[in-house]
C-alpha positions in Angstrom: -15.7 -5.2 -2.2 -15.0 -1.7 -2.0 -13.1 0.4 -4.6 -10.1 3.1 -3.6 -7.5 4.8 -5.5 -3.8 5.3 -4.9 -2.4 8.5 -5.9 1.2 7.2 -5.6 3.8 9.9 -5.2 3.5 13.5 -5.1 5.4 15.9 -6.8 6.0 14.1 -10.4 4.5 17.2 -12.1 0.9 15.8 -12.2 -0.2 17.3 -8.8 -3.6 19.3 -10.1 -4.4 16.2 -11.9 -4.0 14.0 -8.9 -6.2 16.0 -7.2 -8.7 16.3 -10.0 -8.8 12.3 -10.0 -9.0 12.3 -5.9 -12.3 14.6 -6.3 -14.0 12.8 -9.0 -13.3 9.3 -6.9 -15.0 11.3 -4.1 -17.7 12.2 -6.1 -18.0 8.6 -7.9 -18.1 7.2 -4.2 -14.8 5.5 -3.7 -14.2 4.5 -0.3 -10.7 5.6 0.4 -7.7 7.6 -1.5 -4.0 6.2 -0.6 -1.0 8.6 -1.1 2.7 7.2 -1.0 5.9 8.4 0.2 9.7 7.4 -0.5 12.5 9.8 -0.6 10.5 12.7 -2.2 6.8 14.1 -1.3 5.7 12.8 2.4 2.4 11.4 2.7 0.5 13.5 5.4 1.0 16.5 3.8 -0.7 15.1 0.7 -3.3 13.6 2.4 -4.2 16.9 4.4 -4.3 18.5 1.0 -6.7 16.1 -0.5 -8.7 15.6 2.6 -9.2 19.6 2.8 -10.6 19.6 -1.0 -12.8 16.4 -0.7 -16.0 15.7 1.5 -16.4 12.0 2.1 -13.9 9.8 0.8 -11.2 8.2 3.4 -7.4 9.4 3.1 -4.8 6.8 3.8 -1.0 6.5 4.2 0.4 3.9 1.8 2.6 4.1 3.2 4.4 6.1 6.4 7.9 4.6 6.4 8.7 3.2 9.7 12.4 4.3 9.5 11.1 7.8 8.5 9.5 8.5 12.2 9.6 7.9 15.7 6.7 5.7 16.6 5.2 8.3 18.5 5.5 10.9 16.3 3.6 8.9 13.8 0.8 8.4 16.6 0.6 12.4 16.6 0.2 12.6 13.1 -2.2 9.9 12.8 -4.4 11.7 15.4 -4.1 14.9 13.9 -5.3 13.9 10.5 -8.0 11.8 12.1 -9.2 15.1 13.9 -8.9 17.3 10.8 -10.7 15.2 8.8 -13.5 14.0 11.1 -12.8 10.4 11.2 -11.7 9.8 7.4 -7.8 8.8 8.0 -6.4 5.4 7.7 -3.0 4.8 8.8 -0.6 2.5 6.7 2.9 1.7 7.9 5.7 -0.1 6.0 9.5 -0.8 6.6 10.4 0.4 3.3 13.4 -1.4 2.1 17.2 -1.4 2.7 18.2 1.3 0.5 15.8 4.0 1.4 16.4 2.9 5.2 20.2 3.1 5.6 20.8 5.5 2.9 18.2 8.0 3.2 17.3 7.7 6.8 20.3 6.5 8.4 18.7 3.8 10.0 19.8 0.1 10.0 17.4 -2.2 7.8 17.8 -4.8 10.3 14.8 -7.3 12.3 12.1 -5.4 10.3 9.4 -7.6 11.7 10.6 -7.1 15.7 10.7 -3.4 14.7 7.5 -3.4 13.0 5.6 -5.4 15.9 7.1 -2.9 18.3 6.4 0.3 16.2 2.4 -0.7 16.2 2.5 -1.4 19.9 3.9 2.1 20.7 1.7 3.8 18.2 -1.3 2.2 19.3 -0.6 2.9 22.9 -0.1 6.5 22.2 -3.2 6.8 20.2 -5.2 5.0 23.1 -4.0 8.2 25.1 -2.3 6.2 27.6 0.8 7.5 29.5 3.5 6.2 27.2 5.9 3.8 28.8 7.7 0.7 26.8 10.4 -1.6 27.1 11.6 -3.3 24.1 14.4 -4.3 22.0 14.1 -1.3 19.6 12.8 1.4 21.6 12.4 2.4 25.4 10.4 5.1 26.5 11.2 6.7 28.7 14.7 6.7 28.1 16.3 5.3 31.4 18.3 7.3 34.0 17.3 10.5 32.4 14.5 13.4 32.8 11.9 11.8 31.0 8.8 10.7 32.2 5.7 8.9 30.6 3.4 11.5 28.9 0.2 11.1 27.0 -1.0 12.4 23.7 -2.9 15.8 24.5 -5.3 15.8 21.5 -8.1 13.2 21.1 -8.6 11.6 17.8 -11.9 11.4 16.1 -12.1 7.8 16.9 -10.8 5.6 19.5 -9.5 3.0 16.9 -7.8 4.6 14.0 -7.7 1.7 11.2 -4.0 0.2 11.1 -2.5 -1.1 7.6 0.9 -2.8 6.7 2.6 -3.1 3.7 3.4 -6.8 3.4 4.8 -8.5 0.9 7.0 -11.8 2.1 5.0 -14.6 4.1 6.4 -13.9 7.6 5.6 -10.3 7.2 2.1 -11.2 6.0 1.4 -13.7 8.9 2.5 -11.0 11.2 0.3 -8.1 9.8 -2.8 -10.4 10.0 -1.9 -11.0 13.7 -1.4 -7.1 14.7 -3.0 -5.0 12.0 -6.7 -4.2 10.8 -5.5 -4.6 7.2 -3.1 -5.7 4.5 -1.7 -3.2 1.7 -0.7 -5.5 -0.9 1.2 -4.6 -4.4 1.3 -6.8 -7.7 -1.7 -9.0 -6.6 -2.7 -12.0 -9.2 -6.2 -13.5 -8.2 -5.3 -16.8 -9.2 -2.4 -16.8 -6.9 -3.6 -14.6 -4.0 -4.8 -17.4 -1.5 -0.9 -19.0 -1.9 1.1 -15.8 -2.2 -0.9 -13.8 0.8 -4.0 -14.8 2.1 -2.6 -17.9 3.5 -0.1 -16.5 5.4 -2.4 -13.8 6.5 -5.0 -16.0 7.9 -2.3 -18.0 10.1 -1.6 -14.6 11.7 -5.2 -13.9 12.5 -5.4 -17.4 13.9 -2.8 -17.0 15.9 -4.4 -13.8 17.5 -7.3 -15.9 18.0 -8.9 -13.8 15.3 -10.8 -14.8 11.8 -10.9 -12.8 8.9 -14.0 -10.9 9.5 -13.4 -7.2 9.6 -9.7 -7.6 8.0 -9.1 -5.5 4.8 -7.2 -7.3 2.0 -6.2 -4.1 0.1 -4.3 -4.7 -3.1 -3.4 -2.0 -5.3 -3.9 -2.7 -8.9 -3.1 -0.6 -12.2 -6.1 0.3 -14.4 -5.8 1.1 -17.9 -9.0 1.3 -20.4 -9.0 0.4 -24.0 -9.3 -1.9 -26.7 -5.6 -3.2 -27.1 -4.5 -5.4 -24.1 -1.3 -6.0 -25.4 -0.6 -2.1 -26.0 -2.3 -1.6 -22.7 0.4 -3.9 -21.0 3.4 -2.5 -22.5 2.6 0.6 -20.9 3.4 -1.3 -17.7 6.6 -2.9 -18.8 8.9 -0.4 -17.1 7.0 -0.2 -13.9 7.2 -3.8 -13.4 10.7 -4.1 -14.6 11.6 -1.5 -11.9 10.2 -3.2 -9.0 10.8 -6.9 -10.0 14.4 -5.9 -11.3 15.7 -2.6 -9.2 13.8 -2.5 -6.0 16.5 -3.2 -3.1 19.4 -5.5 -3.7 20.1 -8.6 -5.4 19.5 -10.3 -2.4 16.8 -8.6 -0.9 14.3 -7.7 -3.5 10.8 -8.3 -1.9 9.2 -7.9 -5.4 11.7 -10.2 -7.4 10.6 -13.0 -4.6 7.1 -12.3 -5.1 7.3 -12.9 -9.0 9.2 -16.3 -8.3 6.4 -17.7 -5.8 4.0 -16.7 -8.6 6.2 -19.2 -10.8 8.2 -16.6 -12.8 11.5 -18.0 -11.1 13.2 -18.0 -14.5 12.0 -14.6 -15.8 12.6 -12.7 -12.6 16.4 -13.4 -12.7 16.4 -12.3 -16.1 14.6 -9.1 -15.1 16.8 -8.5 -12.6 20.1 -9.6 -14.1 19.4 -7.0 -16.9 18.1 -3.9 -14.6 21.3 -4.5 -12.7 23.3 -4.3 -15.6 21.9 -1.2 -16.7 19.5 -2.6 -19.3 16.6 -1.1 -18.2 14.8 -1.8 -21.8 16.0 -5.1 -21.9 14.4 -5.6 -18.4 11.4 -4.4 -19.4 11.0 -6.4 -22.9 12.0 -9.7 -20.4 8.8 -9.0 -18.4 6.0 -11.7 -19.3 2.8 -10.3 -20.7 0.9 -12.8 -18.4 2.6 -11.4 -15.4 1.4 -7.7 -16.5 -2.1 -9.0 -17.1 -2.3 -11.2 -13.9 -1.5 -8.1 -11.7 -3.3 -5.3 -13.4 -6.8 -4.3 -15.0 -6.6 -3.7 -18.3 -9.1 -3.7 -21.7 -12.8 -2.5 -21.9 -15.3 -2.5 -19.4 -16.3 -6.0 -19.8 -13.0 -7.5 -19.3 -12.2 -5.0 -16.3 -15.3 -6.4 -14.6 -14.4 -10.0 -15.0 -10.9 -9.0 -13.3 -12.9 -7.5 -10.7 -15.2 -10.2 -10.1 -11.8 -12.7 -9.8 -10.4 -10.2 -7.3 -13.7 -10.1 -4.8 -13.9 -14.3 -5.4 -10.2 -14.5 -4.1 -10.7 -12.8 -1.1 -10.0 -9.1 -1.8 -12.3 -6.7 0.2 -10.9 -3.1 -1.1 -9.7 -3.0 -4.4 -7.5 0.1 -5.0 -6.9 1.1 -8.3 -3.9 3.0 -9.8 -5.9 4.6 -12.9 -3.7 5.1 -15.6 -3.6 7.7 -18.7 -1.2 10.1 -20.4 -4.1 12.8 -20.1 -6.1 14.0 -17.0 -9.4 12.8 -19.2 -7.9 9.3 -19.6 -7.2 8.7 -15.8 -10.7 9.9 -15.1 -12.2 7.7 -17.8 -10.4 4.9 -16.0 -11.8 5.9 -12.7 -15.4 6.2 -14.0 -14.8 2.8 -15.7 -14.1 1.1 -12.6 -17.6 2.1 -10.9 -19.3 1.0 -14.6 -17.2 -2.5 -14.4 -18.3 -3.0 -10.5 -21.8 -2.4 -11.5 -21.2 -4.8 -14.3 -20.0 -7.2 -12.3 -22.4 -7.2 -9.4 -20.1 -6.0 -6.9 -21.3 -2.6 -6.2 
C-alpha cells in the first residue's frame, strides 16, 4: 500500500501551509498529492504550482469536474500537465453534484453515468492523439453540418497512458469505474465495510471488462489526526461529516448520506440530514455517531494509526490518501510524519 496526501481546496487561507505540506510529503516519499475543486479554486492551477516546487511526488486532480469542461479541454489540460511534470500527473474526474452542476455551471445533472462514460472515451481518444471524432448521446464531434473537422492534439504527453481515476460513491458508478478507469477515488471509507460498499461493485466492473483488480488503484481519502484523546480528535471532524452526510446535495440526491445508510447508519443519517437541512448545523454535528467518524478516519497515537492502516491494506486499499489535520502547520507536518512512521510500524512501508 502506498501513501498519498489530499490538500483539499486552495484559497482557504492556508495556501503557504498547503505547499509546505506537499513539499514535506515529497521529501518523505509520499506517492501522490491530490488537489480538489468545487466552486472556488481550480485544480490544474494548484497542481502546476505544487509540481513546480516539488521533485518526485505525483500530482493528481481529485477531482476535475466533468460539467466544468468539455472533454477535449480536459485532454489538453492532462496532456499539458503530464508534459510539464515529466510524467507526474494523474487525472481524476467526477460529475460533482446537482447543486454545483446546475447552479454553478448551468449543466443539467442528468444521466451522470452515461455522461461519464462518453467523457472518458473522448478524453482517452484525444490524449491518444487520434483525429477526434465521436458520436454519442451527449457529445458529437465534429458538430454535423458545420465547418468543424476531426483534428488531433498537437502536444505530446510525457506518457502514452495517463492514469485516469473516477470519484465514485454509488454502486452503479463504482461498477462503471471498475470497467472504464484505472483507479477509484473514494471518500468516507470504513475498512470493515469497504468490500460491501465499494470493492464488490468495482470488481464486477473489472470482470465485465474482462479485467482483474491487478493494477487497479483503490484510493480512498482518510483524515488523519495525531494525539492521545481519540474522542476529542473525532469531535474535530463532526462538522465535516455533518456537512457531507447532511448537506451535500438535495434531500433526494445526497450520495454521502446514502453511503452512510449502506454502512448501517440509516436512522442516524436521516437525523443528521433533517437537522442540517433545517439549519441546525450544530445539532447535525452532535448527531454524528462517534463510530462513523472513527471508522472513516485515522485517529490517535502512532500505534493506533498503524493498526488502522493495516486494516485498510487488508481490506484492499492500494493507495491510502491522507488528509493530515491540525490547527497549525507544525501539527499538520507532525501528522504527515506520523503517517510514514505508522506505515513502518504496520509493516507496510
